[in-house]
C-alpha positions in Angstrom: 78.0 96.9 112.9 78.7 93.1 113.2 75.5 91.3 114.4 75.6 88.6 117.0 74.5 85.1 116.2 70.7 84.8 116.3 70.0 88.4 115.5 66.5 89.0 113.9 66.5 89.2 110.1 64.5 91.2 107.6 63.3 89.6 104.4 65.6 90.5 101.6 62.9 90.9 99.0 61.0 93.4 101.1 64.2 95.4 101.7 64.9 95.6 98.0 61.4 96.8 97.3 61.5 99.5 100.0 64.9 100.9 98.9 64.0 100.7 95.2 60.8 102.6 96.0 62.7 105.3 98.0 65.3 105.6 95.2 62.6 106.0 92.6 60.8 108.7 94.6 64.0 110.6 95.0 64.6 110.7 91.2 61.0 111.4 90.4 61.2 114.7 92.3 64.6 115.6 90.7 63.2 114.6 87.3 60.3 117.1 87.7 62.8 119.9 88.3 64.9 118.8 85.4 61.9 118.7 83.1 60.9 122.2 84.0 64.4 123.4 83.3 64.4 121.7 79.9 61.3 123.8 78.9 63.3 127.0 79.2 65.9 125.9 76.6 64.9 126.0 72.9 67.3 123.4 71.6 66.8 119.8 73.0 70.3 119.0 72.0 71.7 121.9 74.0 69.5 121.0 77.0 70.7 117.4 76.9 74.3 118.4 76.5 74.0 120.7 79.5 72.4 117.8 81.5 75.4 115.5 80.6 77.9 118.2 81.6 76.1 118.7 84.9 76.2 115.0 85.6 79.9 114.8 84.8 80.5 117.9 87.0 78.6 116.3 89.9 80.5 113.1 89.6 83.9 114.9 89.6 82.7 117.0 92.6 81.8 113.8 94.5 85.2 112.4 93.7 86.8 115.5 95.1 84.9 115.6 98.4 85.5 111.8 98.8 89.2 112.2 98.5 89.0 115.3 100.8 87.5 112.8 103.4 84.3 114.8 103.9 81.5 113.0 105.7 77.9 112.6 104.6 76.8 115.7 106.6 78.8 117.9 104.2 77.9 115.8 101.1 74.2 116.4 101.5 74.4 119.9 103.1 76.5 121.2 100.2 74.3 119.5 97.6 71.2 121.1 99.1 72.9 124.4 99.3 73.7 124.3 95.5 70.0 123.2 94.9 68.9 126.2 97.0 70.7 128.5 94.6 68.9 127.2 91.5 65.2 127.0 92.5 62.3 129.2 93.5 61.8 130.8 96.9 59.6 128.0 98.4 61.9 125.2 97.3 64.9 127.3 98.4 63.5 127.5 101.9 62.8 123.8 101.9 66.3 123.0 100.7 67.9 125.2 103.4 65.8 123.7 106.1 66.6 120.1 104.9 70.3 121.0 104.9 70.0 122.2 108.5 68.2 119.1 109.6 70.8 116.8 108.0 73.7 118.9 109.4 72.4 119.2 113.0 70.0 116.2 113.6 70.3 113.3 111.2 74.0 112.9 110.9 75.8 114.0 114.0 79.6 114.0 113.7 81.6 111.1 114.9 85.2 112.0 115.7 86.3 108.4 115.6 85.2 107.8 112.0 87.3 108.8 109.0 85.6 108.8 105.6 87.9 107.5 102.9 86.8 107.5 99.2 85.5 104.0 99.8 84.5 103.4 103.5 83.6 104.8 106.9 86.7 103.7 108.7 87.4 103.4 112.4 90.6 102.2 114.2 91.0 101.1 117.8 93.8 99.5 119.8 93.5 95.7 120.2 92.6 94.9 123.8 93.4 91.7 125.7 89.7 91.1 126.0 89.2 91.3 122.2 87.8 87.9 121.3 89.1 88.2 117.8 92.7 88.0 118.9 93.0 86.7 122.5 91.6 83.8 124.4 90.6 84.0 128.1 93.5 81.8 129.1 96.0 84.3 127.6 94.4 87.2 129.5 95.6 85.9 132.9 99.2 85.6 131.7 99.8 88.5 129.4 98.7 91.5 131.5 101.8 93.6 131.0 102.6 92.6 127.4 103.5 94.9 124.5 100.9 96.5 122.3 99.6 93.9 119.9 98.3 96.3 117.3 95.1 97.8 116.0 91.7 96.7 114.7 90.3 98.5 111.6 86.5 98.4 111.0 84.8 99.3 107.7 81.2 100.6 107.9 80.9 99.2 111.4 82.2 95.7 110.6 85.6 94.2 111.3 87.9 94.6 108.2 91.5 93.9 109.2 94.0 94.2 112.0 97.4 95.8 112.0 99.3 93.1 114.0 102.5 93.3 115.8 104.5 90.5 114.2 107.8 91.3 115.8 109.5 88.3 117.4 109.1 89.8 120.9 105.4 90.3 120.5 105.0 86.8 119.0 106.7 85.4 122.1 104.2 87.2 124.3 101.2 86.4 122.2 101.0 82.8 120.9 98.0 83.8 118.7 100.3 86.3 116.9 102.8 83.5 116.2 99.9 81.5 114.6 98.9 84.5 112.5 102.5 85.1 111.4 102.8 81.5 110.4 99.6 81.7 108.3 100.8 84.9 106.5 104.1 83.1 105.8 102.6 80.0 104.1 103.3 81.1 100.5 107.0 81.6 101.4 107.3 78.3 103.2 105.7 76.6 100.3 108.1 78.2 97.7 111.1 77.3 99.8 110.0 73.7 100.5 108.4 72.8 97.2 110.2 75.0 94.7 113.5 75.8 96.3 112.9 79.5 95.7 113.2 82.5 98.0 111.2 85.4 96.6 113.2 88.5 96.2 110.8 90.8 94.2 107.3 90.8 95.6 104.1 92.3 94.5 101.3 92.6 97.1 97.8 93.5 95.9 95.6 94.8 98.7 98.5 95.6 101.1 96.2 97.1 103.7 97.8 98.3 106.9 100.9 96.3 106.1 100.9 92.7 107.6 101.7 91.1 104.3 104.4 93.6 103.7 106.1 92.9 107.1 106.0 89.2 106.4 107.6 89.7 103.0 110.4 91.7 104.6 110.9 89.0 107.3 111.3 86.4 104.5 114.0 88.2 102.7 112.2 90.3 100.0 114.6 92.9 98.5 112.0 94.9 96.5 108.3 95.1 97.4 105.6 96.8 95.4 102.6 97.3 97.8 99.3 98.2 96.1 96.4 99.5 98.2 93.3 101.1 96.7 92.2 103.0 99.9 94.5 106.0 100.7 93.3 106.2 104.3 94.1 102.5 105.0 97.5 103.0 103.4 98.1 106.1 105.5 97.1 104.3 108.7 99.5 101.5 107.8 102.3 104.2 107.9 100.9 105.6 111.2 99.7 102.7 113.4 101.3 99.4 112.3 103.5 98.4 115.2 106.4 97.2 113.0 106.3 100.2 110.5 106.8 98.0 107.4 106.1 100.9 105.1 109.1 102.8 106.4 111.5 100.2 105.0 113.3 101.5 101.9 112.7 98.2 100.2 108.9 98.9 100.1 107.3 101.0 97.4 103.7 101.9 97.8 101.2 102.5 95.0 
């Protein structure tokens, strides 16, 4: 999560050494198992080919579970279950016990978190008391105002906000007017300096849709909106107050 100012720090060099050591120990144990398996195959080329195919299969499996939005409990539990099927009795018992510990104790489920192929994502309605959006002076005035939008966090840290950029909300929330003006700078510049009104717009990293809404407001007739994370794009459809992705001028990729 985001840390407050003045939080204690840990030396980066020491952190690198610790995590490098833990990573090494993990692969040493797996390497021992792999070395034992190699001894049972007469041809080194066949053994190495099987190793590469297994690596590729593991990579594709992780891609599949990532896009299925599985969380780490199922990542590790399923991997240990597969390991249990391919080792001796003692190691099988250890793998099963480790899977149970991970599934029950180490990684309890969090209903508020969605695991995309890239991030642990969380969304929450923007509150009046949210210091990222509203000042204390505005709180006393805007008690019954419209919903300003949603905050989206990535791995516990603020990532972006799906903001209500409608004219009515902007009237109620001056800070939203300021945000809408900043999003519109490229269009103001092109009108003022180049005498051009963009009609075809490409947005890289469209997120939950603020840039898309601004492009629509400035007269875009055809918008290609590109977003790498499918969950963030889906949330843009679901939670953005202005629903920019529902506009027929918008084409998502």
